[in-house]
N, C-alpha and C positions, 0 to 999 in steps of 0.2 A: 504494500499500499504506499502511495506516495505522500509525503508530508506537505501540507499546505500552510501558508503563513498569511496573516491578514494584518492590515493597518486600519484602525477604526477611530473616528473622531465623532464627537457629538456637538449638538448645537441646541441652544435654548436655555432659558434661565427662569426657574420656577419663582424666583423672587421678584422678577420684573412683571408687573401686571400687563404690559404691553405685549408680552410674548404669549401666544395662545397655542404654541406647538413646540415640540422638541423633536430632534431628528438624530439620526446616526447614519453615517455613510463610511464607506472605505473601499479598499481594494484587497483582493485575494488572488494568490498565485502560489506556484510551487516554490520550494526552497531555492531551486536553481534560478527561477525567474526573479525572485527577490534579490538574490546575490548580484545578478546582472543589473537589475534596477538600481540597487544601492550604489554600485560603482558608477553607472551612467548618470544618476541623479547628482551625485557629488561633483561630477565633471561639469555638468550644466550649471549648477549653483556657482561653482568657481569661475566659469566663463562670464557670468554676469555680476560677479563680486557681491553675491548675496549669501548670507550664512544659512538660510533655510527658507521655506515657503509656508507662510500662514496667510490664507487669503483675507482674513479680516484685517490684517496689517498691511498686506500687499495693496488691497483695494483702496485703502485710505492714505497711502503714501507715508506710512509711519516710518520712524527712523531707520530701520533696517533696509527700507526700500525707497527712501526719499531721495537718494542720489540718481535714481534711474529716470531718464527722460521717457516721454510717452511711447516713442518707437522702441526704445530699449525694454520697456515694460511689456509691450506686445510681443516682442522677439522672445524675451525670457519665458513668458507664459506659453507661447507656441512650442518652444524647445522642451519645456518640462512636460507639457501634454504629449508631445511626440515621444518622449522618453517612456512615459507610462504605457503608450500604445505599442511601441516597439518591443517593450519587455512583456507584452501580452498579459498584463495584470487585468483582472476583471473587476469593474466598479459595481458596487451595490449600495443600496440605501433604503431606509425606512423611516417613517415619521408617525408620531402620535399627535393628532390634532386636538386632542381632549385636554383641557386644563388639568383634569384629574391625573392624567399621565405625568404631567409636569410635577404635580404635588407628590405623586409617588416617587418620582425620581429624586425629589428634594429630601424625602424621608430616608432614602437609602444612601449608602456611600461605599466606595471601594469595590471589592469583589462582589458584593450583593447586587450593585447596579449592573456590573459587568455580566453576571450570570443571568439577570433578568433580560438584558438586551440580547445576549447571545441566544437565549431560548426563544424570545419573542420576535426578534428582528433579524439578527445576523444569520442564523442557521436557516430559517425559511428563505431569506434572500438568496443565500448562497446555493441552497438546494434547487430553488427555482432557476437560478442562473445556469446551473449545471445541466439543465434540460434544454437550454436555449441553443440553437444551432451555432451561433457565433461563439459561445463559450466552448463547445464541443470542437469546432474547427481550430480555435486558438490554442487548444490544449491537446490536440491530436486524439480526441475521443470518438471521432466518427468512424 
């Protein structure tokens, strides 16, 4: 059985009344795909003199990204997206639109939140993705 690895991030803030949803998204791939991705990602970050990519900071020109001109920003984002695609990582995501879901998230912490999201969002998303023809083609499962 092949080992898979995922990177997952969440969004939403239960303490902010303007937030009515929380979400989780990420990428999954084999250990080999991730090794290639991590090498290529580091190269692309270095090419654009940025230490990491966090879209909330990137989108608002915050300090790690404020030196980039508009054309450089577009080029950096294009190169990083291309890296994800070339390494055949598969993206997935899920959202809870209920405020109740946000409040549940707020009550939990650490591994408890992780287990809930894995059971309710990540595993179904990845399982569904594995049935898609594009996932099968990218991972030689056809």
